[in-house]
Each structure stands twice: as structure tokens, then as C-alpha cells.
C-alpha positions, -999 to 999 in steps of 0.1 A, spaced: 436 -432 -151 411 -460 -157 373 -453 -147 358 -484 -135 326 -466 -130 317 -450 -162 305 -477 -194 313 -473 -232 288 -495 -251 288 -495 -288 247 -504 -293 242 -522 -329 212 -505 -350 201 -534 -358 192 -545 -321 176 -511 -322 155 -512 -353 163 -550 -369 154 -562 -404 119 -565 -403 107 -531 -409 85 -514 -432 87 -508 -468 74 -473 -462 55 -476 -501 37 -504 -498 32 -508 -458 45 -541 -458 69 -564 -439 107 -568 -453 113 -581 -485 124 -613 -468 91 -619 -459 75 -612 -492 70 -650 -502 41 -650 -483 26 -616 -493 -11 -617 -508 -26 -586 -523 -61 -601 -513 -53 -602 -473 -38 -575 -453 -3 -577 -445 11 -583 -410 31 -554 -404 62 -550 -385 69 -515 -366 106 -516 -376 116 -509 -342 119 -540 -314 109 -518 -287 105 -552 -267 146 -549 -268 145 -515 -261 124 -519 -228 141 -548 -213 175 -529 -226 162 -499 -204 156 -521 -174 192 -534 -172 211 -501 -179 185 -486 -152 193 -512 -123 230 -505 -128 228 -466 -125 213 -476 -95 240 -497 -86 265 -465 -89 276 -468 -128 269 -444 -152 272 -448 -194 276 -433 -225 252 -452 -252 266 -445 -292 237 -460 -310 243 -476 -343 224 -472 -379 217 -510 -385 192 -518 -409 178 -479 -407 208 -473 -427 204 -498 -450 167 -489 -457 176 -459 -467 211 -467 -490 191 -492 -505 165 -471 -518 180 -442 -526 206 -463 -552 174 -478 -566 171 -441 -576 207 -426 -585 240 -439 -583 253 -436 -547 294 -423 -536 306 -433 -505 301 -398 -493 262 -406 -496 261 -439 -484 280 -423 -448 263 -398 -450 227 -421 -450 242 -435 -422 253 -405 -400 216 -398 -402 203 -433 -391 227 -433 -362 211 -398 -352 175 -413 -354 184 -438 -330 201 -421 -306 174 -396 -303 152 -426 -298 181 -443 -273 184 -407 -254 138 -405 -254 135 -435 -237 164 -428 -212 149 -391 -208 149 -393 -171 184 -400 -166 201 -391 -203 213 -360 -211 192 -339 -230 214 -336 -258 230 -364 -282 266 -357 -289 273 -358 -323 312 -349 -326 329 -366 -304 359 -342 -310 342 -310 -293 360 -288 -274 335 -287 -251 343 -306 -215 324 -342 -221 319 -340 -188 296 -311 -190 267 -344 -196 271 -353 -162 271 -322 -145 236 -319 -134 236 -358 -122 227 -371 -154 240 -408 -157 238 -414 -194 251 -398 -225 238 -410 -258 261 -405 -287 259 -408 -327 276 -407 -358 296 -376 -368 307 -377 -401 317 -398 -430 348 -424 -426 336 -426 -389 316 -455 -377 302 -453 -347 324 -479 -330 349 -454 -337 330 -427 -322 331 -446 -290 367 -456 -291 373 -414 -290 344 -411 -265 363 -441 -242 396 -418 -248 382 -388 -236 362 -397 -205 389 -422 -195 370 -455 -194 395 -487 -212 364 -511 -219 339 -509 -247 313 -530 -245 300 -539 -282 260 -551 -285 256 -567 -318 237 -600 -330 268 -624 -327 278 -641 -295 311 -647 -305 338 -634 -331 345 -664 -355 379 -667 -374 359 -670 -403 319 -666 -412 303 -695 -395 268 -688 -416 289 -693 -448 316 -719 -433 306 -748 -408 345 -752 -396 342 -716 -384 355 -717 -349 347 -692 -318 370 -670 -306 367 -659 -269 404 -639 -266 418 -623 -298 448 -597 -296 443 -565 -315 468 -578 -340 454 -610 -351 418 -595 -350 431 -569 -377 438 -599 -396 404 -609 -400 385 -574 -404 411 -560 -425 422 -519 -428 396 -507 -448 366 -486 -438 334 -496 -458 301 -480 -455 272 -505 -444 307 -527 -436 290 -554 -414 324 -565 -393 324 -574 -356 342 -541 -348 353 -519 -376 384 -516 -389 394 -482 -385 381 -480 -350 404 -512 -343 429 -495 -350 424 -466 -331 414 -489 -298 444 -509 -304 469 -475 -307 444 -469 -269 455 -496 -258 415 -500 -250 398 -538 -246 366 -547 -262 341 -568 -251 321 -582 -280 286 -597 -271 250 -609 -279 233 -578 -270 201 -594 -273 209 -618 -244 205 -590 -220 212 -612 -188 245 -617 -205 251 -584 -203 243 -577 -168 265 -606 -156 292 -589 -173 290 -559 -154 282 -575 -121 317 -590 -127 298 -627 -133 312 -647 -159 293 -641 -193 300 -652 -229 314 -634 -257 350 -624 -274 376 -600 -258 396 -582 -275 429 -566 -262 463 -560 -264 479 -589 -249 
């Protein structure tokens, strides 16, 4: 049975910690800004976490909780993951397992941050195993309105975790918040003729993203999770997480912009 009050949000890690983080060695901004770096004057440092986004995101979620909704927020690794993978790869040759574990722990750091900003209404424990034998409803047993989750193990993205949690909690829809407005038939950054897609079925979407998981893969919704979502007949909404009024419109049943992926 569909649970209309529980919303599963797969929150992209790059929304939490965007690619403008600190170089921990020299304490300067992300390499993209090094062209303007000078040894003779202090660098303009970013803290690596978009607290302004988090503050606005919290406001939206808290307002929706007041309307009787509850949420599962699955935090991605994003740039935090890539920063550590890139650093380690300069020291040793990484296996896919190495990359995955760095990714898993990056999601857990981001998830703990999310749990912290929702301390007053979230369960105190971050879920790190979507397949736990424990009843997931215990995360809401004492009146909590938010369950925060993170990555589990190699080969499982946080998109996949979101799919498993949706199945177990009886939710039929996953809201995927990333840094894109729509899914495109080809990368619009590389191809000017890339066309946005408002509605697509899982069969055609999987043709776009393929079937293989790769650590650090940058896809609207990962291939393995897509296969599982199709089997479970889930619906996934892809939308730009930066545009939080758009998320609010969706939650309130108003017109919103993004891509719907389903079995139709």
C-alpha cells in the first residue's frame, strides 16, 4: 500500500558540500579557483559546506512536517567523496573497492551533518544498513519525523539505498535532488542539441545510463538503482535541489519542474 505521508529524498552530496571545498594542505579554495591564487595575499577560502542551502532546505522540510508529512533523507557523498578519492589516488593505485569505501564514509559524514541540523525532529541514529533486520518504523516510534540514512557497502549507491528504504517503508516515490533541472537525452554541457526529458519510462531511461555501477559515477539516477526501481515499480522525480521552491511546489501538489521516471 502506498504511504502518502512518507517521502524518500535522495539528497545529492554536491548540494551539501559543493565543488568549492578547501584544499586541506594549503588551506585554499578548490583547484578550479587556483588561476587567481597568489602566494603574496591570503586566499579567499570556502568552507566546503553550503550552509545557506542547508538552512533553506531545513526550513522547507520543517514546514512540511508541520503539514503532517515525514521524511527519509538519504545523503550522498558528492564532492567530499571525490576529494578523498582524488587525494588517495595520487598516493596509491585505488581499487574500485577502495573508491567505494571512501564514498560510503563520505555519505556517512554528510548524513551526520543532516542529522545534526534536524536534531530536534530526527531519529538520533543514522541508518547505515537499509537491509537491517530491525523494523525501520522504530526510527519514527517516538514521534520522530525524519530518518536520516547513508551509504552501506561497496556496489551500493545512496540511490540504491533510497530504493530499498522506499520498498521497506511502503513509499512508491523517490525525490532525487541533484544539481540538474531535467534528465537530458545527452549531456547538455557537451552537446548543444541535448533535449530535456519531462517524462520517461524505466526501459528508456536505463538505455541512457547503462547497467554498470562505477564508483564516482555521475548519473541522474544510478544504473543498479534504476534496475531495482523498475522491478519495484517505483516512481522517481528528478529535480534541481537548489531550487527549493520547486521542491515545495511538488510536495504541496502544485506545478513543478523536473523529470518523472516510472513504469508507464
